C-alpha positions in Angstrom: 0.4 19.4 -19.8 0.0 15.6 -19.6 -1.8 14.2 -16.6 0.4 11.6 -14.8 -0.8 8.0 -15.0 -0.4 7.8 -11.2 -0.1 10.5 -8.5 -0.2 10.6 -4.8 0.1 13.8 -2.6 -0.8 15.0 0.9 -4.5 16.2 1.1 -5.4 19.5 -0.4 -8.7 21.2 -1.6 -10.0 19.7 -4.7 -11.8 22.4 -6.9 -15.1 21.7 -8.1 -14.8 19.7 -11.5 -15.3 16.4 -13.3 -12.8 13.5 -12.4 -10.8 12.4 -15.4 -9.1 9.7 -13.5 -10.0 7.3 -10.6 -9.5 9.4 -7.5 -9.1 8.3 -3.8 -9.4 10.6 -0.8 -8.1 9.1 2.4 -8.6 11.0 5.7 -6.1 9.8 8.4 -7.2 12.6 10.8 -9.8 15.3 10.9 -12.7 15.8 8.9 -13.5 16.9 5.2 -16.7 17.3 3.1 -16.5 15.4 -0.2 -19.3 16.3 -2.7 -19.8 13.8 -5.5 -22.6 14.1 -8.2 -24.0 16.9 -6.0 -24.4 14.5 -3.0 -22.3 15.6 0.2 -20.4 13.0 2.2 -18.4 13.9 5.4 -15.3 12.0 5.6 -13.5 11.5 9.0 -10.6 9.4 10.4 -10.1 6.2 8.4 -12.6 7.0 5.6 -11.8 6.8 2.1 -13.9 8.2 -0.6 -13.4 6.7 -4.1 -14.4 8.4 -7.2 -14.6 7.2 -10.8 -14.0 9.2 -14.1 -16.8 11.3 -15.3 -18.2 12.1 -11.7 -18.4 15.5 -10.7 -16.6 16.2 -7.3 -15.4 18.8 -5.0 -13.5 18.3 -1.8 -13.6 21.2 0.9 -13.0 21.8 4.5 -9.5 20.2 4.5 -7.9 23.0 6.7 -8.0 20.7 9.6 -7.8 17.4 7.9 -4.8 15.2 7.2 -4.6 12.6 4.7 -3.7 11.7 1.0 -5.1 12.1 -2.4 -4.4 9.4 -4.9 -5.4 9.5 -8.7 -5.0 6.7 -11.1 -5.6 6.5 -14.9 -7.7 3.7 -16.2 -4.7 2.7 -18.6 -2.2 2.4 -15.7 -4.6 0.0 -13.6 -7.0 -1.4 -16.1 -8.9 -3.6 -13.4 -10.0 -0.5 -11.6 -13.2 -0.3 -13.7 -14.3 -3.5 -12.3 -13.4 -2.7 -8.9 -15.3 0.7 -9.0 -18.6 1.1 -10.8 -19.8 4.1 -8.8 -18.8 6.3 -6.0 -18.7 4.7 -2.5 -17.1 5.5 0.9 -15.1 2.7 2.8 -14.2 2.7 6.4 -10.6 1.3 6.8 -10.0 -0.9 9.7 -6.5 -1.6 11.2 -3.2 0.4 10.3 -2.1 -1.9 7.4 -3.9 0.2 4.8 -2.4 3.5 6.0 0.9 1.9 5.8 0.5 0.8 2.3 -0.6 4.4 1.3 2.4 5.6 2.9 4.7 3.2 1.3 3.3 4.2 -1.9 3.9 7.8 -1.3 7.5 7.2 -0.5 8.0 5.0 -3.5 6.3 7.7 -5.7 8.7 10.6 -4.2 11.8 8.3 -4.6 11.4 8.6 -8.4 13.3 5.2 -9.0 13.5 3.5 -12.2 11.2 0.5 -11.0 8.8 2.9 -9.0 5.8 2.3 -11.0 6.1 -1.5 -10.8 6.5 -1.4 -7.0 3.5 1.1 -6.9 1.2 -1.2 -8.9 1.8 -3.9 -6.4 1.0 -1.7 -3.4 -1.9 -0.4 -5.3 -3.3 -3.9 -5.7 -2.9 -4.6 -2.0 -4.6 -1.3 -1.1 -7.7 -2.0 -3.1 -7.9 -5.4 -1.8 -8.1 -3.8 1.8 -10.2 -1.0 0.7 -13.0 -3.3 -0.7 -12.5 -6.0 1.9 -15.7 -5.2 3.8 -17.9 -3.5 1.1 -19.0 -4.1 -2.5 -19.2 -1.3 -4.9 -22.9 -0.4 -3.7 -21.8 -0.3 0.0 -23.2 -3.6 0.9 -21.3 -6.2 3.1 -19.0 -8.1 0.8 -18.3 -11.9 1.3 -14.8 -12.9 -0.1 -14.1 -16.2 -1.4 -11.9 -18.5 0.6 -8.6 -17.9 -1.3 -8.9 -13.9 -0.8 -9.5 -14.4 2.9 -6.4 -16.6 3.1 -4.2 -14.2 1.4 -5.5 -11.3 3.6 -4.9 -13.4 6.6 -1.3 -14.4 5.3 -0.6 -10.4 4.8 -1.5 -9.6 8.4 0.5 -12.7 9.7 3.7 -11.6 7.7 3.2 -8.0 9.1 3.2 -9.2 12.7 5.9 -12.0 12.4 8.4 -11.3 9.7 11.2 -10.8 12.1 10.9 -14.4 13.4 9.3 -16.2 10.5 11.1 -15.6 7.1 10.0 -18.6 5.2 6.7 -19.1 3.3 6.6 -22.7 4.7 6.3 -21.1 8.3 3.1 -19.1 7.3 1.7 -22.2 5.0 1.9 -24.4 7.9 -0.2 -22.2 10.1 -2.8 -21.7 7.3 -2.9 -25.5 6.7 -1.7 -25.0 3.1 1.5 -26.2 1.3 4.0 -23.5 0.3 3.4 -24.0 -3.3 -0.4 -23.4 -3.0 0.1 -20.5 -0.6 2.5 -18.9 -3.1 -0.1 -19.4 -5.9 -3.0 -17.7 -4.1 -1.0 -14.8 -2.9 0.4 -14.2 -6.5 -3.1 -14.7 -8.0 -4.6 -12.2 -5.6 -1.8 -9.5 -5.0 0.4 -10.0 -8.3 3.5 -10.9 -6.2 4.9 -13.9 -4.8 4.3 -14.8 -1.0 8.1 -14.5 -0.6 8.1 -11.0 -2.1 5.9 -9.7 0.8 8.1 -11.0 3.4 11.0 -9.4 1.7 9.3 -6.1 1.6 8.4 -6.2 5.2 12.0 -7.0 6.1 13.5 -4.3 3.9 11.0 -1.6 5.1 11.9 -2.3 8.6 15.6 -2.1 7.6 15.3 1.3 5.9 13.2 2.6 8.9 15.9 1.7 11.3 18.5 3.1 9.0 16.7 6.5 8.9 15.8 6.6 12.5 18.7 4.9 14.3 21.6 4.8 11.7 22.9 1.4 13.0 25.9 -0.3 11.5 25.3 -3.2 9.1 26.2 -6.0 11.9 23.7 -4.5 14.4 20.9 -4.0 11.7 21.5 -7.6 10.7 21.1 -9.0 14.0 18.0 -6.6 15.0 16.3 -8.2 11.8 17.1 -11.9 12.9 20.0 -12.4 10.6 22.9 -14.3 12.1 25.3 -14.0 9.1 26.3 -10.3 8.4 27.7 -11.1 5.1 24.4 -13.0 4.1 22.4 -10.0 5.1 24.5 -7.8 3.2 24.0 -9.6 0.0 20.3 -10.0 0.8 19.9 -6.1 1.2 21.5 -5.4 -2.1 19.4 -7.9 -3.9 16.0 -6.8 -2.3 16.6 -2.9 -2.0 18.5 -2.7 -5.2 21.6 -0.9 -3.8 24.3 -1.7 -1.2 23.6 -0.9 2.5 26.6 1.7 2.4 25.2 3.4 -0.8 21.6 3.5 0.7 23.0 5.1 3.9 25.0 7.5 2.2 22.4 8.6 -0.1 19.4 9.2 2.4 21.7 10.3 5.2 24.0 12.6 3.5 22.3 15.8 4.5 
């Protein structure tokens, strides 16, 4: 049986053995013990253990822990080797990284035709947040100015996408031109600056549809769109299906 190039699932026990892919263990609640190359590491809330191929590992004590397990083949994401030279544990700060993992899980479960393209983008952002405060040997990491700007931009978008939908709005606050901001964001994350705004808007739209089931006019206004027809076209373009089709497909049960 072939091993998937990318896999994400809820946390379970990992039997003792050698890792054949890059692996990530994220504990969002509780505590578990991860042994890597015969050294034990206790992972608690917001800890991520990162394992490279060839390392012996064993995850135990997950009965009371909640989190996710990710495995990524070197071929699926070639730059991982540069990011992870050895095992290390990172402590995540803020809720953004957890949201990225959950978005990856939802996209993975959706099994759409373009899911791996979307997952690759989320994985880039996840690694960016994961290694923000530490280098591969666990020492404080100093980012260059470009990466710091991109991280700042992503946080700003997360907090302000309902009111600010133009790249120029954020570029102005960061004292950059829109073109330069877009260049930096695409270089670091692999996606344009506008893409991240779109994804925040559509993610919120999907959340509202699944939790509140609003009509398209109500949804458009709640997301800051004055023109319902414009929002309808926007939703189809970014989501890949019409509002009515998405609603019918996910709420049919």
